[in-house]
Steps between C-alpha positions, in 0.01 A plus 500: 500500500452868585597456865801287407627756250411821687538371858836667561371823345204505739731433796746772400210743450371438853845530656585810296181684590539412870860623488381823338248563779764433765750723321283802422138438592202491266647769277794270427250216444328704227829595334620139487165386358515764226861411414406132475218574256728733303767233465251233389338726238834618362649150494209290369657505155819378667314191626362422155839529330673304778240224466587461134860426603434312823274243330811366323662420836430199720331497842833520683597830338149635544547446874839673485328790325251527787758470781847631413351709221263681732786580739685663211187683387399632844833568667699567186276722292248633753738571789865500391448657157364837624793522742749414223349777285569754770846361575609518134339834414615676819835318512428366847591171662223240546484555878484877453221458246296283738553752778384777265189302402405452865606834648450756218213375285450824311863512386478131409200566278676794335799283408275227357311759295829632363603144404170436317620595146772235513262239640230582246743484206647166609166335580323659202753368249501151651120478489481657154728228362276233649201654323676553166640147484151364570315718251749439218483121535274317256256313725237248398241660727447873453282726712498823298561344160474827307802627697695185580512355147688794341725533807588131475611558140715795610646279771688302237746791481801417719550712815192711425388503864844621615499781242152616599588486870809715443297750299244519781782551750649787299161668464440459874839651581428803280130546580483409868849479653599859420233613748490203736275539805679537832385550857348836579366537147838588348611376157859412407680355199541123548566410134830325557366313802193381309705391199748308713229335711290415195794336324572308821139377502528393137828316560351328805207379295721369220726313742220355710279427199788338313584275794132418549453406134813286501406310813137472394621313192723292724200427722300369205791281394544368852126431532520282188808324634330467839204326339731256325696440822181438697380244249837325511514517881145364526599199294800444727306573819712806584288819490695826451443845652353759264635785715863399449458489125336839461662676796744733321251617239225551757742690724579755230131536417445566870761778485323641195172508694669686785638767264155535342344544843760760590422699186126485562559618856647835400166674454356352820796608712506850356122533514505404866683822583192693388311335786762477775871552554507268800727213401338259750146554373627488142665163557186360666258619232711414196603170659137394543427594139806308379376185675170515313677555170709188568198291598299626204783399266497141629119492494495599132749223424329220694152586379616520139339843476737621230413199284127561541503880472744532212499880473604565861869493415438749218319738732777476759767587243299797372480613863878461523543721193272762651685485831835541324381817325347634822830451684683700233240778508530523880860615455348845449131477587327354804236237423268380773542136605126444449542570129802270477322215676171550315658474154643159580174376654295626202726338240513167681126513567433563130722209400323274752157598365621440144618155606161422655321605180738290291433193717125553467525524121706181485256319729205616288676391181574157646140466618369592155736252333390227741131565426558479124684170543212352698244607240701365208551166673127465564525520878 
């Protein structure tokens, strides 16, 4: 099971590390290894959240997620995205931006640093909305009940998450964007940029989330109709394809997963510049990490890990909330990637341990109930 799920990740790791040695020697090997670990630690919460969505899709779309999806994740977000940032912020053409990334790495890093406030505002607002919509939903299973119960009651207020997100954006624009960090240690006023980018992130979430919710409902309806069609076809001896029935809904959920992955990638891409400004090494390291995130997502789905460890999804969303706030703070202040990655790992680790303790309590309770039944029946 492990080899089947992580086989491609192992192969890409070997090829990537060999390519790093050939490209820049053992120093490049070390940089790529560090970038891979950084990407995995920063994106573990991404895998948990993605698994919660991917488990609703059939095996065909899970394969699409691991093939076409990984091409989008590696080449789109980890290679093309940094170049697009430079092209847009410096008003350069794509070819000029690539030439700059390869020929003048210091200038390339400066331009990416200058574009960070806009990236942080967009990604921070998108991730913050994910966290708020989760925390305000009344769920049967609660991890931190003392906090989640009152928040679930507040969640009954329409558009509360949008209002809070906009308030956070305004505070960020006033507190952080007026002295946004730029290359060379300078600080400039990026209030208008942060506000515009933050609103764009919010709009993106509402559009993508709205489409996802609509087609998720359609998927459930089609699954019911599919079941009825299969029963009818079985009686007539004409089996039907499940993929054709759920294709449109699964396709839009796939798009939603890709947008989620893109949003989670912001911190990894930006954090990578603290380690290297070499676009080749960056693509190798982040690409290897992205493969493991993809494989881990599928592993969580196929093993039913989220069903067994019920608090994992909670921990991942708390990590998302923390990451969103960190991104907004980094508009003005630099925060080390180790801190960013550690917060997510700690929160998810705590939720995993809480799930283990819950399972032990349930097992002990069932064992005690079984013993009492045997005694009362005279066994």
